[in-house]
N, C-alpha and C positions, 0 to 999 in steps of 0.2 A: 425423371430429374429430379419427382417429391420422394422416389427411394431412396436419391439421394441425400435429400435432407434426413429421412428419418434415420441411416447409416451416421451420416459425423452428428445426431441429435447426442442421438445414441452413444456411440462414441466418448466424445465432450464428457456422460456418467462413468460410462462401465473403466473409461482408461485416465480417469479420474483420483480413481475409485470412492470418488465421495457420494457421499448419503447426507447425510443431513441430520446433528445428532441433535435431537430434539430438543426445544428451548434453549438450542445454542444462535447464539450469535454476536455479535461484537456492534454496538451502535454508532465503534464514535471513528469521529473522520477531523480533517484535515479546508479551515474554508482556504487556507492558502497553500503558499507552497512557503519550502520552509526548506534552510539551507543549514548547514553544520560543519565549525569544522574543530579539533580541539582548541581552540581561545572563539571561535570568531560564531551566531545565531544568527541568519537574515530570518528575517520572517516576507515573503514576493509578492505578492498581488500584481497580475502577468507581467513579471519580468522585473517584477520595479523594484526596492528594500524599502516595504514601506516602516518597520519598526526592524534596530536590530543591538542584540544584544554581547555586546565585547568581557570579555574572560570571564565570566558572569554573576558582570558587575556593575557594566554602564551599558544602562536604558538610551540608545538612543528612536525616541516614534522621527518622522518623518526630519533625519536627517538633526534633528536635536535632540540634545544633549540634558536628559532628566534630573534633577536630582533628586535625592531620593534620602529617607529617614531612616534609619535601619531596622525599623518593621516591615517599611519596601523593601529595602537590601533584600534581608535575613528572605523571602520568600520570589525574588527577585531567581537569589541561586539555587536556587531548588528550584525553584521554576526549570531555568539555563541546564540543572541538571540534566532534572529530568528530559529535556529538550536532546541531548547529550548520549544518552540511553536510548532512545523511546528509533529515533528517526532510523537512528547508523543499519538498527536489525530489524526498523517495516523494509527498509533496502532490501537486504540479504533475504529475509523470507518474501519475498517483491520473487525476485531473484531466482530463488529454490524451490517454488510454489510454483509460479511459471513453467521451468525447467524442467519439474518433472511430470505436470500436465502434460505438458507440449506433445516429446518425448513421447508420453503412456501412450495420447492418441494418436500417434504416427508410428511404432510400434503394431499399434493393435490393425487400423489401417493394414498396412501395409501386411504383414499376417497374414489378412480375412483373404487380400487383391492379389498381391507379390508384390515388393519394395519396389519394381523397376515400370508396373507398368505405370504408364502417363496421371492417371488420376492420384497412387501416391504418392507421388513425385512432387504433382502441385500440390497438396494434403505439408508435404514436405519445406514447401516454398511458403507453403504463407506460415508456419508453424513456427518456420526461421523469425519473418515478421513480425507475428506476435512480440516473440521474447525480445526482437533489435524495439518494441513502438512501449514495452515495458521498461525496458531495459531506460530505456531516453524521460519516463515520469520518474522512476526511479531508483540511484545512480547511487556513484558514487565520483568524484569527478579532480586530483589534482588531490588531496587534501582534504577536500570535499565531502559528503555527504548530502543524495539531496534529494525532496521530492516536487517535481515540478506540480509548479497551479493546471498547463493543462494534462484534458484529455486525455488519457489514452482509446486508440479509437484501432475498428479491424478493419482491413483487406474488405472494400463494395465488391467484392467480388468473391466473397467467404460467406455460406447458406446463411439465411436467414438466424436460423436456431444454434450454431453454433456460435456469429458473431455474437449474440444478442450474451449468452451466454459467459465467455473470453467479458465483455466489456464488465458487467457486472461484478466477476471476478475479479478483478487487473486490472480496474479503473480505480479504483479511490483506493483506502487505508481499511476502511470499515469493508468490503466486498473481498480483500488480499484475510485479512486476517480472518473475518469468517469461512470466508472459500478455505484454505489451511487443516482452518478448527475443525471444524466436522470432516474431515476426513478419516473417510470408518473404515473404524480398528476390527471391523470382521473380517477385510483381508490388510489386516496389520503386517506393517516389515518397520528394522530399524529407525529408518529416512519421516519416513511418515508419520511415526510414533514422536518423531521425535523433532519435527514442527508441530505437528499439531500440539505439540508441551508449547511451543513454543512461541504459536502464536496467542494463545490462553493464557499467559504469563507479558507479553501485551498489552492486550491488550486492559486487564487489569494496571498496565502500568499509567498506562495511557485513559486510565476514569482516574487518579492518583493525577494524573495531571492535568486532565481536565480538574481538579475540587480547586488545584493549587493556583490556575489561571483564574477562574471561578470570583478567586481572595485575592490576588494579581490586582485583575484589573478591577475590583472595587475597593482601592486602592489608589491610582495609583493611573492622577489625573491626564488625559489624551490618549490609555489605550483602548479605552473600552470598544472601537470602532476596528479594534486588532483581534478582536479575538477566535484563536488558530482554532481551537480543538471546541468541535461540536457535538453531542452528543442528539445521534437523525431522529431515537425515539421522544424527540418535543419539539420536532417539525411540523 
């Protein structure tokens, strides 16, 4: 069993082609869930909408419309546009990143032991479950892109080392953007190169959106409790 633990742990590193690039990480995460459509943004706390922005112009806090002056409206518009840009991209990065990681792990392990071996079939089943859990956390439903407030949790029977790395890599925005942003350039493919570039761009957008949010929170009374974007370096 200890040997299997070691193999699974090694596969996580080998299969994902992820070596951390020196000094790179994306520290920005979301404190709440967020759902965006063409005309709406909803901030979710335990599946309850606490903040809603309609057409990038109308702000509702706990269901009540806030009257905004021109400066506040301009900040709200830029803030809403930022979420419309970032949330769909994060959900796509999560889907494509976890697909690349789990497919590589399954392919390499199956190549080592044979695709028909029971342990390979079990691993394939587990990787499918991981994909589904990430899809539930970061996904699309009808015309909404969403990031759910719930965490991604691995199955109890996955080895401890693999489970820990999966949760680190795919349980939150910071983990996903950092993991994809550190795909190893020494084993470059067109797919990993493009994903890494997109992750770096997304992190920069999150930085700018966090600055916008700080400005908006300082101007709109009652919005302060719903500071959505957090910088984990300051925690």
